[in-house]
NUTOR-487742 format. One record per atom (N, C-alpha, C, O): residue number from 1; residue in one letter; atom name; y negated, z negated, x. Coordinates in pm, 1 decimal, always signed. Atoms other than C-alpha are relative to their C-alpha. Example, Ala and Ser with C-alpha at 12.3 -4.5 7.8 and 13.67 -1.06 7.14 Angstrom:
2
(lummi 1, A, N, (+119.0, +0.0, +89.0)) (lummi 1, A, CA, (+450.0, -780.0, +1230.0)) (lummi 1, A, C, (-120.0, +0.0, +90.0)) (lummi 1, A, O, (-118.1, -66.5, +193.6)) (lummi 2, S, N, (+119.0, +6.0, -82.0)) (lummi 2, S, CA, (+106.0, -714.0, +1367.0)) (lummi 2, S, C, (-109.0, -73.0, -77.0)) (lummi 2, S, O, (-219.8, -89.9, -26.1)) 
***
This chain:
57
(lummi 1, M, N, (-0.2, +143.9, +4.1)) (lummi 1, M, CA, (-800.9, -21854.6, +17477.0)) (lummi 1, M, C, (+140.4, -48.2, +32.6)) (lummi 1, M, O, (+236.9, -1.9, -28.1)) (lummi 2, Y, N, (-127.9, +56.7, -39.0)) (lummi 2, Y, CA, (-519.7, -22050.1, +17641.9)) (lummi 2, Y, C, (+3.4, -146.3, -39.6)) (lummi 2, Y, O, (-86.7, -223.3, -6.4)) (lummi 3, L, N, (-16.2, +137.3, +43.3)) (lummi 3, L, CA, (-395.9, -22370.4, +17488.1)) (lummi 3, L, C, (+108.6, -65.7, +84.2)) (lummi 3, L, O, (+205.4, -0.6, +123.7)) (lummi 4, D, N, (-93.0, +71.3, -86.0)) (lummi 4, D, CA, (-210.5, -22635.0, +17685.0)) (lummi 4, D, C, (+71.8, -108.1, -80.1)) (lummi 4, D, O, (+37.4, -226.0, -71.7)) (lummi 5, F, N, (-82.8, +95.8, +71.9)) (lummi 5, F, CA, (+44.3, -22797.7, +17455.3)) (lummi 5, F, C, (+137.1, +62.5, -22.7)) (lummi 5, F, O, (+151.8, +184.6, -16.5)) (lummi 6, L, N, (-136.1, -46.6, +20.0)) (lummi 6, L, CA, (+418.2, -22772.2, +17386.2)) (lummi 6, L, C, (+30.1, +12.9, -148.2)) (lummi 6, L, O, (-13.0, -69.6, -228.7)) (lummi 7, V, N, (-46.4, -18.7, +136.8)) (lummi 7, V, CA, (+568.8, -22636.6, +17065.7)) (lummi 7, V, C, (+150.3, +26.1, +4.6)) (lummi 7, V, O, (+203.9, +67.3, +107.5)) (lummi 8, K, N, (-142.9, -23.6, +7.9)) (lummi 8, K, CA, (+929.0, -22611.0, +16951.0)) (lummi 8, K, C, (+25.4, +149.6, -18.4)) (lummi 8, K, O, (-43.9, +215.7, -95.8)) (lummi 9, I, N, (-37.2, -140.7, +12.8)) (lummi 9, I, CA, (+1090.3, -22267.9, +16990.8)) (lummi 9, I, C, (+77.8, +15.1, -130.2)) (lummi 9, I, O, (+170.8, -61.6, -154.8)) (lummi 10, P, N, (-70.0, -17.4, +127.4)) (lummi 10, P, CA, (+1202.0, -22137.3, +16648.4)) (lummi 10, P, C, (+147.6, +31.5, +20.6)) (lummi 10, P, O, (+185.8, +93.0, +120.2)) (lummi 11, E, N, (-143.9, -26.1, -8.0)) (lummi 11, E, CA, (+1575.4, -22122.1, +16582.6)) (lummi 11, E, C, (+38.0, +109.4, -98.9)) (lummi 11, E, O, (+109.1, +83.4, -196.0)) (lummi 12, A, N, (-33.1, -115.8, +82.3)) (lummi 12, A, CA, (+1600.1, -21776.1, +16425.0)) (lummi 12, A, C, (+109.5, +77.0, +72.3)) (lummi 12, A, O, (+87.5, +131.4, +180.5)) (lummi 13, A, N, (-116.0, -62.1, -64.7)) (lummi 13, A, CA, (+1942.8, -21632.9, +16501.8)) (lummi 13, A, C, (-24.5, +148.5, +26.0)) (lummi 13, A, O, (-53.4, +224.0, -66.8)) (lummi 14, G, N, (+16.1, -139.8, -36.2)) (lummi 14, G, CA, (+1913.8, -21303.0, +16689.5)) (lummi 14, G, C, (-142.8, +48.8, +8.0)) (lummi 14, G, O, (-164.4, +167.5, +32.3)) (lummi 15, K, N, (+139.5, -41.6, +0.4)) (lummi 15, K, CA, (+1533.3, -21298.2, +16677.8)) (lummi 15, K, C, (-76.2, -43.7, +124.8)) (lummi 15, K, O, (-182.6, +11.1, +153.5)) (lummi 16, I, N, (+68.0, +54.0, -117.8)) (lummi 16, I, CA, (+1440.5, -21492.2, +16994.4)) (lummi 16, I, C, (+66.2, +56.1, +125.8)) (lummi 16, I, O, (+188.4, +51.1, +140.1)) (lummi 17, T, N, (-50.5, -47.5, -128.1)) (lummi 17, T, CA, (+1475.2, -21334.9, +17339.4)) (lummi 17, T, C, (-83.4, -61.6, +111.1)) (lummi 17, T, O, (-198.4, -100.7, +90.7)) (lummi 18, Y, N, (+65.8, +56.7, -117.5)) (lummi 18, Y, CA, (+1386.1, -21460.9, +17685.8)) (lummi 18, Y, C, (-3.2, +105.4, +108.7)) (lummi 18, Y, O, (+94.9, +176.5, +130.6)) (lummi 19, R, N, (+12.3, -92.4, -112.8)) (lummi 19, R, CA, (+1257.5, -21253.4, +17975.0)) (lummi 19, R, C, (-55.3, -76.5, +118.6)) (lummi 19, R, O, (-161.0, -139.2, +111.4)) (lummi 20, K, N, (+41.8, +69.7, -120.0)) (lummi 20, K, CA, (+1235.0, -21392.5, +18323.0)) (lummi 20, K, C, (-82.0, +94.2, +86.1)) (lummi 20, K, O, (-41.7, +207.2, +113.5)) (lummi 21, R, N, (+87.8, -78.6, -86.3)) (lummi 21, R, CA, (+949.1, -21268.7, +18537.5)) (lummi 21, R, C, (-54.3, -93.1, +107.4)) (lummi 21, R, O, (-117.7, -194.2, +77.0)) (lummi 22, D, N, (+33.4, +84.6, -115.3)) (lummi 22, D, CA, (+886.3, -21412.0, +18884.3)) (lummi 22, D, C, (+65.6, -136.1, -19.7)) (lummi 22, D, O, (+188.3, -143.4, -26.6)) (lummi 23, D, N, (-59.6, +133.0, +17.5)) (lummi 23, D, CA, (+935.1, -21787.8, +18837.8)) (lummi 23, D, C, (-23.8, -54.6, -140.3)) (lummi 23, D, O, (-0.9, -173.1, -164.8)) (lummi 24, S, N, (+27.9, +41.6, +138.0)) (lummi 24, S, CA, (+837.9, -21799.5, +18467.1)) (lummi 24, S, C, (+97.4, +67.6, -96.3)) (lummi 24, S, O, (+150.8, +174.7, -67.9)) (lummi 25, C, N, (-85.5, -55.0, +104.3)) (lummi 25, C, CA, (+1042.6, -21741.6, +18152.3)) (lummi 25, C, C, (-82.7, +11.6, -127.6)) (lummi 25, C, O, (-132.7, -88.4, -178.9)) (lummi 26, Y, N, (+82.2, -25.7, +117.7)) (lummi 26, Y, CA, (+863.4, -21582.0, +17856.0)) (lummi 26, Y, C, (+88.0, +12.2, -123.4)) (lummi 26, Y, O, (+199.4, +63.9, -116.3)) (lummi 27, V, N, (-74.0, +0.5, +125.6)) (lummi 27, V, CA, (+975.1, -21617.9, +17494.3)) (lummi 27, V, C, (-58.9, +106.2, -91.9)) (lummi 27, V, O, (-179.8, +109.4, -114.8)) (lummi 28, Y, N, (+41.1, -107.9, +88.7)) (lummi 28, Y, CA, (+961.7, -21316.3, +17260.8)) (lummi 28, Y, C, (+67.4, -15.8, -135.9)) (lummi 28, Y, O, (+181.5, -61.1, -145.2)) (lummi 29, Y, N, (-52.6, +1.6, +135.9)) (lummi 29, Y, CA, (+1009.3, -21295.6, +16883.7)) (lummi 29, Y, C, (+12.5, +143.0, -49.5)) (lummi 29, Y, O, (-83.8, +219.5, -44.9)) (lummi 30, E, N, (-24.8, -134.3, +51.2)) (lummi 30, E, CA, (+1165.3, -20982.2, +16735.7)) (lummi 30, E, C, (-33.4, +2.5, -148.3)) (lummi 30, E, O, (+26.2, -71.0, -226.9)) (lummi 31, Y, N, (+43.1, -1.7, +139.1)) (lummi 31, Y, CA, (+993.1, -20893.1, +16409.6)) (lummi 31, Y, C, (+34.3, +128.0, -74.3)) (lummi 31, Y, O, (+14.1, +134.8, -195.6)) (lummi 32, D, N, (-35.2, -122.8, +70.3)) (lummi 32, D, CA, (+1113.8, -20540.8, +16333.3)) (lummi 32, D, C, (+91.4, +85.9, +86.2)) (lummi 32, D, O, (+86.0, +80.4, +209.0)) (lummi 33, R, N, (-83.4, -100.1, -65.2)) (lummi 33, R, CA, (+1373.2, -20274.7, +16418.4)) (lummi 33, R, C, (-11.3, +128.2, -79.3)) (lummi 33, R, O, (+4.7, +128.3, -201.4)) (lummi 34, I, N, (+13.3, -130.1, +65.6)) (lummi 34, I, CA, (+1321.0, -19907.1, +16342.6)) (lummi 34, I, C, (+97.4, +96.6, +66.3)) (lummi 34, I, O, (+90.3, +120.5, +186.8)) (lummi 35, Y, N, (-99.0, -94.6, -51.3)) (lummi 35, Y, CA, (+1607.5, -19661.4, +16381.0)) (lummi 35, Y, C, (-56.4, +141.4, -4.9)) (lummi 35, Y, O, (-107.8, +185.1, -107.8)) (lummi 36, D, N, (+44.2, -139.0, -9.4)) (lummi 36, D, CA, (+1516.9, -19310.2, +16497.0)) (lummi 36, D, C, (+124.6, +88.8, -1.6)) (lummi 36, D, O, (+194.5, +97.6, +99.4)) (lummi 37, P, N, (-123.6, -77.6, +10.0)) (lummi 37, P, CA, (+1794.5, -19077.3, +16372.0)) (lummi 37, P, C, (+2.5, +124.7, +89.7)) (lummi 37, P, O, (+110.4, +171.9, +125.6)) (lummi 38, T, N, (+0.0, -118.7, -84.8)) (lummi 38, T, CA, (+1681.9, -18780.8, +16582.4)) (lummi 38, T, C, (+39.9, -35.2, +143.7)) (lummi 38, T, O, (+110.2, +41.5, +209.5)) (lummi 39, R, N, (-34.0, +43.7, -136.0)) (lummi 39, R, CA, (+1711.6, -18973.3, +16909.3)) (lummi 39, R, C, (+122.2, -90.0, +2.8)) (lummi 39, R, O, (+176.1, -118.5, +109.7)) (lummi 40, K, N, (-112.2, +93.4, +13.5)) (lummi 40, K, CA, (+1990.8, -19202.4, +16779.5)) (lummi 40, K, C, (-25.2, -124.3, +84.0)) (lummi 40, K, O, (+56.3, -164.4, +167.1)) (lummi 41, F, N, (+46.6, +113.0, -79.4)) (lummi 41, F, CA, (+1802.9, -19498.7, +16917.9)) (lummi 41, F, C, (-75.8, -95.9, -90.9)) (lummi 41, F, O, (-146.0, -52.4, -182.2)) (lummi 42, T, N, (+72.3, +100.5, +77.0)) (lummi 42, T, CA, (+1668.3, -19824.5, +16774.1)) (lummi 42, T, C, (-118.8, -50.2, +80.3)) (lummi 42, T, O, (-102.6, -96.4, +193.3)) (lummi 43, N, N, (+121.1, +52.4, -62.1)) (lummi 43, N, CA, (+1309.1, -19918.4, +16858.9)) (lummi 43, N, C, (-21.5, -141.9, -49.9)) (lummi 43, N, O, (-29.5, -165.7, -170.4)) (lummi 44, V, N, (+16.4, +140.5, +34.3)) (lummi 44, V, CA, (+1262.1, -20294.4, +16867.1)) (lummi 44, V, C, (-145.4, -39.4, +19.1)) (lummi 44, V, O, (-204.7, -11.2, +123.2)) (lummi 45, K, N, (+137.4, +49.4, -7.0)) (lummi 45, K, CA, (+922.0, -20448.1, +16793.0)) (lummi 45, K, C, (+6.6, -149.3, +32.1)) (lummi 45, K, O, (+66.6, -226.8, -42.3)) (lummi 46, R, N, (-0.3, +139.9, -42.2)) (lummi 46, R, CA, (+866.8, -20777.0, +16978.5)) (lummi 46, R, C, (-141.4, -44.2, +33.3)) (lummi 46, R, O, (-226.3, +35.2, +73.8)) (lummi 47, A, N, (+128.0, +60.4, -35.0)) (lummi 47, A, CA, (+575.2, -21011.9, +17028.2)) (lummi 47, A, C, (+27.1, -123.0, +85.2)) (lummi 47, A, O, (+118.0, -200.8, +56.2)) (lummi 48, M, N, (-15.9, +118.6, -83.7)) (lummi 48, M, CA, (+539.3, -21270.5, +17301.7)) (lummi 48, M, C, (-60.6, -119.7, -72.0)) (lummi 48, M, O, (-175.2, -115.0, -116.9)) (lummi 49, I, N, (+49.2, +118.2, +69.9)) (lummi 49, I, CA, (+507.4, -21615.2, +17149.3)) (lummi 49, I, C, (-31.8, -113.4, +96.3)) (lummi 49, I, O, (-86.6, -215.4, +54.6)) (lummi 50, G, N, (+36.3, +103.3, -95.3)) (lummi 50, G, CA, (+472.2, -21816.6, +17468.1)) (lummi 50, G, C, (+82.5, +3.1, +126.3)) (lummi 50, G, O, (+163.1, +93.5, +148.2)) (lummi 51, K, N, (-70.7, +13.5, -127.1)) (lummi 51, K, CA, (+604.0, -21927.0, +17803.7)) (lummi 51, K, C, (+81.5, -128.1, -5.2)) (lummi 51, K, O, (+32.2, -231.5, -50.4)) (lummi 52, Q, N, (-87.1, +116.5, +4.0)) (lummi 52, Q, CA, (+896.2, -22165.6, +17840.0)) (lummi 52, Q, C, (-44.9, -102.7, +103.8)) (lummi 52, Q, O, (-74.9, -68.4, +218.1)) (lummi 53, S, N, (+43.0, +107.9, -87.2)) (lummi 53, S, CA, (+804.4, -22501.6, +17989.6)) (lummi 53, S, C, (+105.7, -29.1, +105.4)) (lummi 53, S, O, (+225.1, -29.3, +75.4)) (lummi 54, K, N, (-94.6, +36.1, -105.6)) (lummi 54, K, CA, (+962.4, -22590.8, +18321.6)) (lummi 54, K, C, (+42.9, -145.5, -13.4)) (lummi 54, K, O, (+154.6, -180.8, +24.5)) (lummi 55, A, N, (-30.5, +142.7, +13.5)) (lummi 55, A, CA, (+949.5, -22962.7, +18241.8)) (lummi 55, A, C, (+93.1, -28.6, -118.5)) (lummi 55, A, O, (+180.5, -114.7, -109.3)) (lummi 56, D, N, (-77.2, +25.7, +121.6)) (lummi 56, D, CA, (+1101.1, -22944.5, +17890.2)) (lummi 56, D, C, (+46.8, +132.7, -57.9)) (lummi 56, D, O, (-29.2, +200.2, -127.4)) (lummi 57, H, N, (-52.0, -128.9, +47.9)) (lummi 57, H, CA, (+1324.8, -22644.7, +17812.3)) (lummi 57, H, C, (+27.6, -8.8, -147.3)) (lummi 57, H, O, (+72.0, +88.8, -207.7)) 
***
């Protein structure tokens, strides 16, 4: 289901990331980080929360 309305992007410091793909910009929310000591690497869990509006950033 796709809804057609604008919402405010949350202002959570360090939790919101933007990824540009083609001519659209997608907004992701980071909800967890898991450190793997064997690989010495942090796995980030993110969920897409929407697409940034071109008319109203």
